[in-house]
BAPA-121328 format. One record per residue (C-alpha): x, y, z; residue in one letter. Coordinates in steps of 0.02 Angstrom, whole numbers, padded with zeros to 5 digits, always signed. Each point is the difference from the previous one (the first is absolute). Example, Ala and Ser with C-alpha at 12.3 -4.5 7.8 and 13.67 -1.06 7.14 Angstrom:
2
+00615-00225+00390A +00069+00172-00033S 
//
This chain:
381
+01619+07753+10206G +00172-00076+00005S +00034+00034+00184N +00175+00045-00059G +00044-00185-00022K +00006-00014-00189D +00189-00022+00001N -00005-00146+00122I +00006-00172-00088P -00170-00086+00002T +00068-00154+00087G +00064+00106+00143K -00166+00095+00009R -00092-00165+00015L +00114-00058+00141R -00019+00167+00089N -00188-00008-00020F -00008-00148+00120K +00057+00119+00137K -00070+00166-00060D -00167+00009-00092K +00016+00185-00041N +00065-00029-00176D -00173+00030-00073I +00069+00025-00176A +00048-00183+00000L -00184-00041-00023Y -00002+00108-00156T +00156-00085-00064L -00077-00172+00027L -00160+00052-00087F +00095+00066-00150N +00108-00155-00006F -00156-00108-00014G -00071+00118-00131R +00155-00012-00109Y +00010-00189+00020L -00176-00006-00073A +00045+00119-00142I +00158-00095-00046S -00078-00174+00003S -00168+00032-00085S -00028+00114-00148R -00099-00001-00163P +00060-00145-00108G +00082-00097+00141S -00061-00147+00101Q -00074+00036+00173P +00119-00001+00147S +00020-00167+00089T +00046-00034+00180L +00178+00045-00050Q -00052+00150-00102G +00109-00029-00153I +00159-00035+00097W +00055-00179+00021N +00175-00073+00001E -00051-00183+00014K -00028-00131-00134L -00143-00071+00105C -00074+00150+00092P -00117-00007+00149P -00175-00048-00057W +00072-00010-00177H -00026+00188-00016S -00183-00037-00033N -00145+00111+00051Y -00075-00049+00167T -00171+00074-00028V -00084-00042+00165N +00076+00159+00071I +00182+00035-00048N -00028+00064-00176T -00145+00107+00060E +00109+00072+00138M +00132+00051-00128N -00130+00108-00085Y -00097+00072+00147W +00101+00162+00004P +00002+00029-00188V -00162+00095-00026L +00002+00100+00163P +00176+00056-00051C -00068+00062-00168D +00094-00128-00104M -00135-00078-00111P +00129-00044-00133E +00083-00117+00125V -00166-00092+00015N -00009-00041-00186E +00104-00162+00003P -00114-00070+00135L -00155+00044-00102I +00074-00083-00154E +00040-00158+00099M -00178-00010+00066V -00067+00026-00176R +00107-00148-00056D -00060-00105+00147L -00180+00039-00044S +00029-00088-00166V +00110-00145+00060A -00113-00027+00150G -00155-00032-00106E +00063-00174-00043R +00041-00037+00183T -00174+00057+00054A -00083-00109-00132K +00106-00158+00015E +00034-00004+00187M -00162+00071+00066Y -00125-00011-00143G -00035+00185+00025M -00011+00160-00101H +00117+00148+00011G +00181-00021+00050F +00099-00056+00150V +00178+00003+00065A +00068-00067+00163H +00127+00056+00129H +00152-00004-00113N +00024+00052-00182V +00154+00023-00108D +00068+00090-00152I -00088-00127-00112W -00167+00041+00086R -00026-00170+00082M -00172-00001+00082T -00012-00178+00067T +00041-00044+00182P +00184-00032+00037V +00066-00155+00085G +00003-00005+00189G -00129+00014+00136C -00179+00009-00063A -00047+00120+00140V +00090+00142-00091W +00024-00070-00176A -00187-00014-00035F -00039+00182+00037W -00100+00072-00146P -00023+00175+00069M +00141+00098-00083S -00109+00067-00144P -00120+00077+00124G +00142+00086+00091W +00076+00059-00163F -00166+00079-00047C +00022+00122+00144E +00164+00058-00078H -00077+00005-00172I -00144+00111+00054F +00109+00109+00113A +00102+00044-00154H -00157+00073-00078Y -00045+00092+00161E +00169+00087+00001Y +00011+00035-00187T -00185+00020-00048M +00047-00076-00168D -00168-00055-00071E +00078-00084-00151K +00104-00107+00117Y -00154-00039+00104L -00102-00050-00152R +00130-00099-00096E +00112-00073+00135T -00068+00007+00177A -00183-00046-00027Y +00032-00155-00109P +00123-00068+00129I -00116+00034+00148M -00149-00073-00093K +00090-00164-00035K +00061-00010+00179S -00176+00027+00065A -00067-00135-00116E +00119-00128+00075F -00047+00042+00179Y -00185-00003-00040C +00023-00180-00057D +00119-00040+00143Y -00123+00048+00137L -00104-00155+00035V -00100+00016+00160E -00061-00142+00111D -00182-00052-00010K -00045+00118+00143D +00090+00146-00082G +00155-00004+00111Y +00149+00067-00097L +00179+00016+00062N +00145-00080-00094T +00103-00036+00156F -00136-00081+00104F -00064-00094-00152T +00167-00076-00049I +00071-00020+00175K -00067-00011+00178D -00183-00008-00048T -00045-00044+00179E +00069+00168+00060K -00127+00106-00093R -00077+00140+00104W +00105-00046+00153T +00117+00150-00007N -00096+00156-00045L +00137+00099+00087L +00133-00044-00130E -00072-00119-00130G -00059+00142-00114H -00143-00102-00074E -00118+00147+00015L +00131+00125-00055Y +00038-00099-00158C -00185-00020-00036S -00018+00188+00013G +00131+00030-00134H -00079-00135-00109L -00168+00086+00015I +00074+00168-00049E +00089-00078-00149A -00162-00086-00053A -00099+00162+00007C +00133+00091-00101T +00014-00139-00128Y -00188-00003-00026Y -00011+00190-00014E +00144+00003-00126A -00050-00149-00108T -00182-00042+00036G +00053-00180+00032K -00080-00084+00151R +00114-00151+00024K +00108+00074+00138L -00146+00097+00074L -00103-00161+00018D +00147-00083+00089I +00015+00149+00119A -00186+00001+00035V +00002-00185+00044K +00151+00027+00112N -00085+00147+00087A -00156-00106+00027E +00110-00135+00078C +00068+00129+00123I -00176+00067+00032Y -00061-00174+00041D +00139-00028+00127R +00000+00166+00090F -00183+00054-00016V -00109-00154-00025M +00104-00112+00115Q +00043+00151+00109N +00181-00057+00017T +00099+00119+00110E +00140+00091-00089G +00056+00155-00094I +00139+00026-00127P +00174+00007+00076G +00049+00114-00143H -00140+00119-00052P -00037+00015-00187E -00147-00111-00039I -00119+00128+00078E +00024+00128-00138L +00000-00138-00132A -00166-00070+00060L -00078+00172-00011L +00065+00020-00177R -00073-00170-00043L -00166+00050+00079Y -00008+00158-00105R +00034-00101-00157L -00117-00146+00032T -00128+00076+00121E +00013-00161+00101N -00039+00051+00179K +00096-00147+00071H +00161+00093-00037F -00059+00158+00084L -00052-00102+00153E +00167-00091+00006L +00100+00161-00014A -00107+00076+00137K +00033-00148+00115K +00189+00003-00025F +00007+00187+00033I -00121+00003+00147N +00079-00150+00088E +00177+00068-00010R +00067+00044+00172G -00147-00070+00098K +00098-00154+00055A +00184+00051+00018P +00040-00174+00068D -00061-00090-00157F +00172-00018-00079W +00072-00072+00162A -00142-00125+00015R +00022-00049-00182E +00188-00024+00022A -00027-00120+00146K -00101-00115-00112K +00137-00028-00129R +00179-00061+00001S +00064+00098-00150W +00042+00178-00047S +00056+00097-00152V +00100+00143+00077W -00021-00031+00187N -00105+00158+00010S -00047+00065+00172D -00186-00042+00020P -00015+00144+00123W +00070+00129-00122G -00171+00076-00028N +00061+00177-00031D +00103-00067-00145Y -00156-00070-00084R -00124+00136+00053Q -00100-00116+00113S +00031+00067+00176A -00168+00091+00000K -00161-00010-00101P +00021+00106-00156V -00128+00131+00057R +00104+00033+00156E +00166+00022-00089Q +00071+00176+00000T +00181-00027-00051E +00073-00086-00153A +00119-00131+00067V +00095-00154-00055G +00041-00059-00175H -00039+00146-00117A -00055-00106-00148V -00116-00107+00107R -00071+00157+00078A -00043+00087-00162V -00077-00158-00073Y -00112-00006+00153L -00042+00185+00000Y -00045-00007-00184T -00120-00143+00035G -00073+00098+00145M -00026+00154-00108A -00082-00103-00138D -00115-00084+00125L -00047+00167+00079A -00044+00068-00172A -00103-00153-00049E -00099-00009+00163T -00001+00185+00048E +00078-00049+00166D +00037+00168+00082K +00092-00074+00148E +00117-00097-00113L +00025+00154-00110F +00049+00100+00155A +00131-00133+00043A +00068+00011-00176C +00010+00190+00015R +00096-00013+00165R +00124-00124-00072L +00021+00105-00157W +00039+00155+00102E +00123-00096+00105N +00091-00066-00154I +00013+00161-00099V +00047+00108+00151H +00107-00122+00101R +00056-00149-00105K +00038+00066-00175M +00171+00038-00073Y +00042+00140-00119I +00007-00129-00140T -00182-00047+00032G +00049-00166+00078G -00080-00048+00165I +00055-00100+00149G 
//
């Protein structure tokens, strides 16, 4: 609704909004403004929108009006498909298709690897090499992987099988080939790009925030999917070795600790089902069963180190579903994504082991979510 304020200039409405938040229609106006900015700066046959859209009055614009593809370009296109504007997505898809060709040479000559690569900044001429400046951000070869999410989402929204077969799959395949070559684990199977390139002595010292186990979980899921889709074992073998490295530390050496961010639990169970290696079932069981048994673990861990990622509260156990053992939990609390990752792992474990007590906990949490924590849109939190 307009709240009867359509005739008031937008600038005045914005100033008034600082004092009176009742102009709800202003949210609609802002949403539509963003929608039309996207429509007017990205359409079939045009270039994708840059940080300036297509509007720039300077001879030397900020960031040269290039595409900053370590988040900004992606952010420009996040609303496009949910707003039912697949045509607006086409210039981005065409740019990524171009990059998948230009980036083959960069992958081969700079890295000696297959597939294609681009870095954090590309331009209208489809430059894929690192730009000048600080190596910390210039040598970031992850933009193709992020673009693949947009590429596949376009298929999910349009269900265009011809597009999937002729455009999306070839791009995603080449991107996956690069990352399969890029992933080189240590002799013991440890694999994490940050703690391999930098701060190697800090490995496993910040399970609260370091996300080593979380990242391994996503790697394992990707490896299982890649094997199931292609029959190729290269990435799966890397994931298996990485999972064995984690098994050795937390089961064989009995090192205290659980994932700060749940996810690896469900991935390990998927890997177990694929490989029938009981180590992965045992490791998933330990991470799930130990959660919440030592609520002071994060605080004890924090005292042993002098660094942090986000200065997270080590006592914020509700946030990370670790205030109680999982079988005693009755209410879904904390970070919704973390929670559902954990609950999925719990449900998978209950199914694999016929654990009735764990299944009952899953049922309680499910009932709590769908009756108390779910929005009309289906979102939870």
